[in-house]
C-alpha positions as CSV (number, residue, x, y, z in Angstrom):
1,M,88.7,-44.8,4.0
2,P,91.1,-48.1,3.0
3,L,94.7,-48.3,4.5
4,T,97.5,-48.1,2.6
5,S,100.7,-50.6,3.2
6,A,103.9,-50.6,0.8
7,K,105.8,-54.1,0.6
8,T,109.1,-53.9,1.7
9,K,111.3,-57.0,0.6
10,Y,110.5,-59.0,3.8
11,E,107.5,-61.5,2.6
12,H,105.5,-60.7,6.0
13,V,106.6,-56.8,6.1
14,V,104.4,-54.1,4.9
15,L,105.2,-50.4,5.6
16,D,101.3,-48.6,6.4
17,E,100.2,-45.1,5.8
18,K,103.1,-43.6,7.9
19,G,106.2,-45.4,6.8
20,V,105.7,-47.8,9.9
21,P,106.8,-51.4,9.4
22,I,103.7,-54.2,10.6
23,I,103.4,-57.2,10.1
24,A,100.9,-57.8,6.9
25,G,97.9,-59.0,7.4
26,T,97.8,-57.5,11.2
27,N,98.2,-54.3,13.2
28,M,101.1,-55.6,15.0
29,K,104.4,-53.3,14.7
30,V,107.6,-54.5,14.0
31,I,109.1,-52.3,16.5
32,E,106.3,-54.0,19.1
33,I,107.8,-57.4,18.6
34,V,111.6,-55.8,19.1
35,L,110.3,-54.3,22.2
36,E,109.0,-57.7,23.8
37,K,111.5,-59.5,22.6
38,T,114.4,-57.2,24.5
39,A,112.0,-56.0,27.6
40,Y,110.8,-60.2,28.2
41,G,113.9,-61.5,26.5
42,W,111.4,-63.9,24.9
43,S,112.4,-65.8,21.9
44,P,110.7,-66.2,19.1
45,E,108.6,-69.3,19.9
46,E,107.7,-67.6,23.0
47,L,106.7,-64.0,21.1
48,H,105.1,-66.8,18.5
49,F,103.3,-68.3,22.1
50,Q,102.1,-64.9,23.5
51,H,100.8,-64.2,20.0
52,L,99.2,-66.9,18.7
53,Y,97.8,-65.1,15.9
54,L,101.1,-64.7,14.4
55,T,102.9,-67.1,12.8
56,L,106.9,-68.0,13.3
57,G,107.3,-66.7,9.9
58,Q,105.8,-63.5,10.3
59,I,108.0,-63.3,13.7
60,Y,111.2,-64.3,12.1
61,S,110.5,-61.9,8.9
62,A,109.7,-59.4,11.9
63,L,113.3,-59.5,13.9
64,A,115.0,-60.0,10.3
65,Y,113.5,-56.0,9.1
66,Y,115.0,-54.7,12.8
67,W,118.1,-56.3,12.5
68,D,118.6,-55.0,8.7
69,H,116.8,-51.6,9.9
70,R,118.2,-51.1,13.5
71,D,119.8,-47.7,13.8
72,V,116.1,-46.3,12.3
73,L,114.2,-48.0,14.5
74,D,116.4,-47.8,17.9
75,R,115.9,-44.1,16.8
76,D,112.3,-44.5,17.0
77,I,112.0,-46.3,20.4
78,E,114.5,-43.7,21.7
79,Q,111.9,-41.0,20.3
80,R,108.9,-42.7,21.8
81,L,110.8,-43.1,25.3
82,A,111.7,-39.6,25.2
83,F,107.9,-38.7,24.1
84,V,106.6,-41.2,27.1
85,N,108.6,-39.0,29.5
86,Q,107.5,-35.8,28.6
87,I,104.6,-36.3,28.5
88,R,104.5,-38.3,32.0
89,K,107.2,-34.9,33.1
90,I,103.9,-32.7,32.3
91,T,101.4,-35.0,33.4
92,E,99.6,-34.5,37.6
93,Q,100.2,-37.3,39.3
94,T,96.7,-39.3,40.1
95,P,95.4,-39.8,43.3
96,L,96.3,-43.7,43.8
97,A,100.0,-43.4,42.7
98,A,100.1,-40.3,45.3
99,R,98.6,-42.7,47.9
100,L,100.5,-45.8,46.8
101,K,103.9,-43.4,46.6
102,S,103.2,-41.8,51.0
103,K,102.8,-45.8,51.7
104,G,106.1,-46.2,50.1
105,L,104.6,-49.3,48.0
106,I,106.5,-47.2,44.6
């Protein structure tokens, strides 16, 4: 079954079949670029260095898409984080994590 995508007004950004913005021709979500920029403080050039298969044009287009749709994407980030935190609460601690915690390493 081929994946479908919808064009946006951003040259390098398309919406996948679920409406998630991704960089055209890749499986890289716009939100992943944004999270890396936020978490690591990476510039577009550093993002390009970390993802050599992306062009600077693709990266800048993804960042432009984010800034133009910031409220929606920030809500998506918050929902994803809440989901991860919910899973962490109901998931048992692994034996490795328990040992590290008992030694005060985490």
